[in-house]
N, C-alpha and C positions, 0 to 999 in steps of 0.2 A: 504494500500500500504506500503510495507516494505522499509526501507531506510538503507544505509550503516552507520556503526558506527565505530568511532575511539576508539581503545582499546590499552592498554599497551601491551608490548611484550607477546607473547603467553606463555612463560615460567614463572614459579613462581620464585621469587627471594630467597625464603627460603632455597633451597638446597645450593645455592652459599653462602649465609650468614652463614649457618651452617658449611660449609667447611672452610670459612674464620675464624670463631671463633675458630675452632679446631687448625688451623695453628697459630693463635695469641696466644692461650693458650700454645702451645708447645714452641713458641719463648719466651714467658714470663718466662718459666722455665729454659731457657738456662744458665743464669748467675750462676746457681747452678751446672752446668755440664761442662762448657767450661772455658778456660783460660781468663785472662784479655785481652790479645792481640786479641783473637777471638772476644771478646765483643766489642772492639774498632773497629775492621773491620766491624762487623755487624752494629754498629752504623753508620758507613759511608754508608753502604748499605741503611739504613733507610733514611738517608739524600738524597741519590740518588732517592729513591722512591718518596719522597716529591717533589723534584725538577722536576722529570719527570712528575708527576701527575699535578703539577701546570702549566708546559709549555704546556701539552696536553690540559688542561682546557682553556688556553689562545689561543692556535693556533688550536688545534683539534676540539674544540667545539665553541670557540668564533671567530675563523677566523682571529685572529690578530697574525701575525708572528713577534715576538720580538726577537732581539738579544742583548738586554740590561738588561735581568733579573738579571745579576750579580750585578747590582746596589743595589738591595734590599737584596741580600745575604750579601753584604758588610755592608750596613746600619744595618741589623739585628745583624751581628757579632760584629761590633764596638759598637752598642748601648748596647748590653748585657755586653761587657767587660767594657765599661765606667761606666754603672750603678753599676756593681759589684765591680769594683776597687775603684771608687771615691765616690759612694753613699752608699756603705755598704749594697747593696741589694743582696740577695741570687740570684745566676744565674738562679735558677728555677723560681723565681718570676720576674726577670728582662727580661726573655725571652718573655713573652706575651707583656710587655711594649715596648720592642724593635720592636716586630712584628707590633704592632699598629702604631708605628712611621713610619714603612715602608708603611703602608696603607695611612697615612697622606701625605707622600712624593709622593706616587703614585697618589693620588687624585689630587695633585697640578700639577704633571707632565702630567696627562691625558689631562688637558686643553691646553697643548702645543702640544703634539704629536698627539692628535686626529684631529688636523687640517690637518694631512697628511694621506696618504693611501699607501698600497702596500709596495714597496721597500723603499720609503721615510719614511714611518712609522718605518720600521725596523732599518734604519740607524739612525733615530732620537733617538730611544731608546738606541742605542749604544753610541751616543754622550752624552746623559744624564748620562749614567754609567761612561763614561770617565771624565765628569765634576765632578761628585761626588768623583771619585778616586783622582783627582787632588786637590779638596778641602780638602780631608782627609789628604793628604800629607803635608798640611800647618798647621794642628792643632797639637800643641805640647802636648796638654793634652792626646792625644791618641798615642803618639809616633811618630807623623809626618810620614816621609817616611820609617822609620825603623820598624814601628809597635810597638806592645806592647803585653804583656802576661797577661793571666787571672790568678790572684793570687789565690793560693790554699786556702788561708785564707777565701776567699769568700764562700767556701763550708762549712764553719764552722768546726765542729769537725769530719767530715766524714773521715774515713780511706781511703787509696787509693782503696781498694777492694770495699767498699761500694760506693765511689764516681763513679767509673767506672760502677758499676752495676746500679746506679741510672740514670746516663747519658744514659746507654743502654735502660733502661725502658722508659726514656723520649723520646728517638728516636723512639722506638716502638710505643709509644702512639701518637706521632706526625704523623707517617706514617699511623696509623689506622684513626686518625682524618681527615687527608687530603683526604684519599681515600673515607672514609665514607661521608665526607662533599661534595665531588665532586659527589658521587653517588646520594645523596639526592637532590643536586642542579639540576642535570640533569633529575631527575624524577619529578621535580616541573614544574610549568607552565613556569617559567623563562627558564628552560632547553629546553623546546620545542621551545621557542622563539629564543634561541641561535642557535639551529639547523637551524631554518629558516633564521636567519641572516647570518650564515656561508654560506648557499647555495646561497642566493640572498638577500642582505641587502635592496635593493630598493623594491623588492616585499614584504619582511617582513614588512617594514615600511608602505607600502600601505594598509596592512590589520590590522594595529593598533599595531604592535610590537614596543615598545619603543627602537629603535636601539641604540641610543647613550647612554641612561641610562643603558641598559643591558650590553653593552660593557664596560662602565666605571666601573660598579660593578664587572665584571669579572677581569678587569685589576687590581683593588684594591685588590680583593681576592687573585689573583695570586701573587701580591707583598707581601701580608701578609704571604702567604705560603712560599715564598722564604726567607722572613725574619726569619721565624721559622727555616728553614733549615740552614740559616747562623748562627743563635745563637747556634743551635745544633752542627755545625761544630766547633765553638769556644769552646764550652764546651768539645768537644772530643779531639781537638788538643791543647787546652790551649794557643793558640797564634793566633793573627791576624796581617796581614801585607797587605798594600794596593794593591800591585801588585799581591797578591795571592787571597784574597777574592773578589776583583773587577775584576778578570781575565775573559776575554771572553771565556776562556776554559770551564767554567761552563756552559755557554749557548750552546757551541758546544756539550758538553756531554748530555745536555737536549735534543737537537735536535736528536742526535744519538740514545739515548735510546727510544725516542718516535717513531722514524721511524722504528727501527728494531723490536720494540715491537708491534706496531700497533697504528696509530693515530686515534683518534676519538672513542676510547673504554676505559673503566675503567681498564680492565685487561692488555692492551697493555703496558702502562708505567711500570707496575710492572714487567712484563716479560722482558721488555727491560732493566730495572735496574738490575735485577738478571743476565741477560746474560752479561751485561757489567761488573758486579762485578766479574763474574767467569773468565773473560779474562783480567781484568785490570792489574794484576801483570805482565803478559807477555808483554802487550803492553807498559807499562811504561818503560821497559828496553830498548826500541828502541829510546828513547830520541826524537829527532826532527821528526822522522817518525811516532810518536804516533798519532798526529792529522791527518796526511796524510792517514794513514790506516783507521782511523775512517771515514774520508770523503769518501774514496773509498768504504768502506763497506756500508755506508749510500746510496751512489748512486746505488750500486748493489741491495740493498734491494728495493729501489724506483722503479727500472726497473723490477726486477724479482719477488719481493714479495711486491707489493704496499700496501698490507694490513698488512705487518709485520708478525712476528712469530705467533701472536695470530690469524691472518687471516687464518692460516692452520687449525684452529678448525672449520672453516665454520661458520654456524649460531649459534653455541653453545656459550652461554654467562653465566658466573658465576654471573654477575651483569647486568641484562637486564635493559636498560633505554629507549629503543626505543618504538615506537608506530607502530601499524599496522592497516590497514583498513579492517574491518570485513564486507565483502560483504554479503548481504542476499542470501539465497538459491534461485536459479531460480524457479519461479513458473511454475507448470506444465501447459502446454498449454491446453486450453479448447478444448474439442472434436469439430471437425468441424461439423457444422449443415448441414444436408442433403438438397440439393437444392430442393426447392418446384417445383413440376411439375404441370403445369397448364393444366387442362383438356380442350380439344378443345371445343369451344362454340357449344352448341346444337342449331341446327336450329329449329326454330319454324315452326311446320307444321300446316298450316291452312286448314281446311276442304274445 
């Protein structure tokens, strides 16, 4: 008797990986062909890709809608600047240390915010971000409320051209690392559990999925990713300020990019980040209407294109992470047996 089997997505991941490697190789060559200003703008794009990917991992796969991820952007940025300015550590070495500090903070915060759910959870994450911002404004070692700058001496003897190129390559590497890490995570057993938790946490827990542990792991990983993006932003702009790096605008951008790109896919946040990057200059000129237009666009995409721009590709996936149920071929019905005809009983003739 044949049984149904659970298999990975029908498409092979190798074509998508080959295309991604070609794009990464082309981007890696760009510092030899474009200006320093363009490299700085593309570094900002890489930071957006990291942020969108992390928020999609948190909300699109983990089912946790957070509006306080700017907390870890700020901790990552300030951690890098503090280690580089006062500790004499190279910014490239200080970045992973600052990101790990974000993970430690997120682990502690999770024991507070995980007591809440839904909108209460989202508001709690925002409150945590505001508390960290207020604490930062009271620390004179990092410039208090006015912020501080990343000293160029921290980069050693690098000339401006090499420094900008190295930061560009750092941003490209972080974008590749976060996308690849999310892809591998979602193709693992934990990724399957996260999908079940997102759909129905109670049902997932009833079949043995460690709901709280899986969510806490995703929460910490997303914080580390946002910390990496914060450190990259600090290396690119060479300055941090509390009202800037702890701004809720960063979370608004994450939500916008994921929604217009496509939530719950690997490709969606990348598409959303590129789309936002292309229209960013025009939107910023509108001052206060900037976030209003982003909000209206996000609502329109939610109503008209609930699967985002990547949803227009249908079932096509560059990075397939889903599973499918392979049903056995139906067995051919056995030929019907002809009904037996019983001969009438013969009468016994007695002489």
